[in-house]
N, C-alpha and C positions, 0 to 999 in steps of 0.2 A: 340534835346536835351540840355541841355543845365544843368548849377551848380543846379540851383534849383529843378530840374526834379529831379536831383541824390538824393539830397538830401529828396526830397518828398516821393522817394522809399525806399531810407534808415531809413528813420520814420516811413514809413509803415511795412518795415521786422523787424523795432525792437519791435513794439507794436502787428503785428499783425491782425492791426483793423484799418479800416478808420477812424471812428470818434475817433478814440485814435489820431492818427496822424494826426488829424485835428485839433485837440483840442491843441496839445502842438506847431504845428507850427501857431496856428491863423488865420487858413486857415479852411473857409465852406466846409463839405465834400464832396461838387461836385464837386470844383475843384480840389481835392485830388485826386477825382475817375477819372477824366478828364486828370487829368495830368499823373496818371497811364496807365490808355488807349491808351494813346497817344503813353508813352513810350514803352508799347508792340506793337504797331502798327510801330514805327521807327523801332524796331528792329525785326518782324516779328515773334514773339513768345509770348505766354503768360508766363509771370512771376511768377504764385502764382495759389496754389489750392484756391478756394474759396466755404466756407460753411456755414453754418448757424450761426457759431459763431465768424467767422472773416476770413482771408488770412495766408495764409504758404506759404512758399516761395516753388517753384518748381525745379529743377535741374536748369534748365534754370537762375532762381532768385538768387538762391544762387550762380551760377555764376558771373552774374553781382555784386552781391552785395560786391565781392571782391573786383571787378575791382573798383566800389562806394567809397566802404571804404579808397583805396589805393589813388584815387584822391580826392577827399574831404579833408583827411588830409593832403596832401601834399600841395594842394592849400590852406588850412590856416596856413598851415607852413610857405608858401610864403607871407600872409599877415603879418604875426607878424615879417617878414625878414625886410619889406620896411616899415614895420608901426612902429618899435622900434626905441629907441632915446639913448641919453645917457643918461638920467636921469631915472632912472626903475619908472616905470609905469606900467598901466595896471592889465588885469589880469594875477594872475599865479595861477593853477591848481597844488595842490600837496597832492600826495594819503600818508596817515600814517596806520600803524597797530597800533590798537587802544593801546596797550600797551606800546609807547614811551614817559615816562613819563617827559624824559628830552623836550620833542618838546615845551611847553609852555615857553622855557628858550630864545630857539632857537628863535620863532616868535616872543615873543618879541620884542627883539634885531632886530632883522629885522625891524618890522615894523615902532618902532623907529628912526630907520634912512630912510627908505624910505614909509613915509605914504602916498605915492602918489599909491601904489600896493594892487591894491584888491586881496587880500588873499583868495583864495580858499582851505578848506579840504575837502576830501573826506576819508574816516574810510575804512578800506578792510582786505581781510590776503593777503600774499605776494606774492601767485601764481596769484590772480585777477590784483592785483595793476603792479605785473609785466607784462602779460600783456596789459594792460589798457598803461601802457610806451611803450611798445612797438607798439600801435596800434595808438601814436600820442594823446591818450585822455587826457593825463596826461603829464603835463609837468617836472614831476619827482615823489618820491615816496619815501618814507622811511620805509623800509624793512628789514627783518632779512635773511642777507648773511651768506655766499659772494653769490653771481649770476654769473653764468656761462652763460654767453649769447654772443655768436660775434654784437651781435645791444647794448649791455649794457654798458658803465662803471659807476665805482661806486667810491663813498668817503665812505669811516669809518667814523663814528660817534662817537659810542663807544659800549664797551663789557661787557655783561651782566652774572647773575648766573642764569638757567633754577631752580624751585624748585615745588615737588611735595603740593601742600595745602589741607588739611584736616581740620575739624572740631576739629578732638581728637589729642592729643597729642603725641599719638603714630603712627606710619607706617610702615608696610611690605609690598611686593607685593601680599601679599596676599588677602589683602584688595579690590587689583582690581579685582580678581574675585569675591569678594559679595557684592562688590558698584559698582555704577556706574560711571563711567568715563565724567566728563564735560568739553567738550570742542569747540573751536570755528569750524566752517564748513572747509571740503576740501580744502587743498591748505596754513593751517596756516602752519609755518613751524615747533612751538612750538609742535603741535598735531602731525607733523612728527616723530620729538625726540623721544617723546615717545613712538610712535606706532614701530619705530623702534628700542627701547629698551627693550622692551615687547617680540618684534620677537626673540630678541636673547636670554630673558629666558626662553624662550617656553610658555609662558604666555596670556591667550585669556582671555580678560575685559569681567566682567559681559554684560554689555551693555553701547555703546557711547550714548549719548546725546549730541546735536546740538545744539550752542545756538549762535546768532550774535553779541553780545555784551559782555564788560569784566562785567560788573554792577550785568549783568543778570547770570552770571557763579557765580563769587565770591558772591552774596549774594544767592546763591543754595546750595552754599559750606558751607558759615555760618548757612543756616539750615537744614546741615545734608541731603541732598540730593545724594552728591559723591564725590569726590574728582577732583582735576583737576593740570595744570601744565601750570605755570607762571613767568617771570620774576621774581626776591625776589624784587626787590624794587619797585615794583606796587602793594605788600601787605605788605609793610613792616609797615603802620602805622595801620593796622588791626593785625598782628602778632605782634606789642606791646603792644595795648591793650588785646592782651589773645583771642581776635573772635576766631582768625583761628591761625593754627597752619602750620611753614614749613619744611620743610623734604627734604634733597640733594637727588641729582639726579647726579648719576656716571659719568664718565668719558665714552667716550668722548662726551657725550650729554646734560653734564653739557653747556659748554660754551656757548652764541652765541652774535652774532655783530650784532648788527642794521647801516646797512650803506643806503645812499642815491643813488639813481640808477637814471639817466636820460639817452635819446636814443641817444647815441654817434654821432650820424650824424646828428640830430637835430639843429635846428639856437641857437646859446648860445643869446638867447638874454640880454639887460642890466640887465632887473628883474630879469633873471634865474645866473648870472654870477653872481650879487650881493649876490644871496642866495646863492650859493656856497662856495662863501666868507666868508659868516655868519658863516657857517656848517660850514667851516675847522678853522674859529678863535672862535668861544665857543663850540664848540666840543672840541679845545684841553683844553681846564678852565673844562672840567665835569669828574668827578671822574670817574674809570672805575668801574663799579658795580661787582666784583668779591671776 
């Protein structure tokens, strides 16, 4: 068994398919199949349930995947440590919640100072991005905080105010029982704030429609389909045009803080340290949107 076998196994487990794993890894399918069978012989156990539509991890496979994820993450971390240099360079993988509108200013400043860094961005919701930082899949992420987790350290970037957004000029809680809520998928902190508020008020929404992108949500609100909740700064431009209207959310659900998180026991490369320094520097100049 070697690290490459674990990477192949990890990829097959993720896709549930030999052919998809082979395509991603640029291997022929027969090679992937052979490596999985060799791994099963070495461990004296089958790792997958095979069926016509692909492969599903069995109990032993799930157990091995936990080890494989940890081993491969640690190996990649070790390689970063020894390949690091005093000058920021290489790939920096950062997660973002889609509504961090101050991000372009932060990124522009960073890339101007460190052009040799290849910055890769991945959008998602807070819960998902937090897990990917914990799993070493991201170097860090901008999420809604504060985050309470023993493996995470965080840096406050700025504070904002959440608002209910509707097409109409007037809003009351009764509308939530009459119109759908247009929200991000589960794991979104804004959605959790709204749901907590509604539970306290004893209100059951008529319907929740889940969307994956900010533009789709705002476009659907503008079309009169329903209501949403987002930071006020993200919709200021359309509110100023009169296309949409913002309505205040009561305390303690109104204020949200955007933080940058990283796994505290991961190696701080020159690239990530420079990124954190830039966040602190640029973040201190951003106006608090409250």
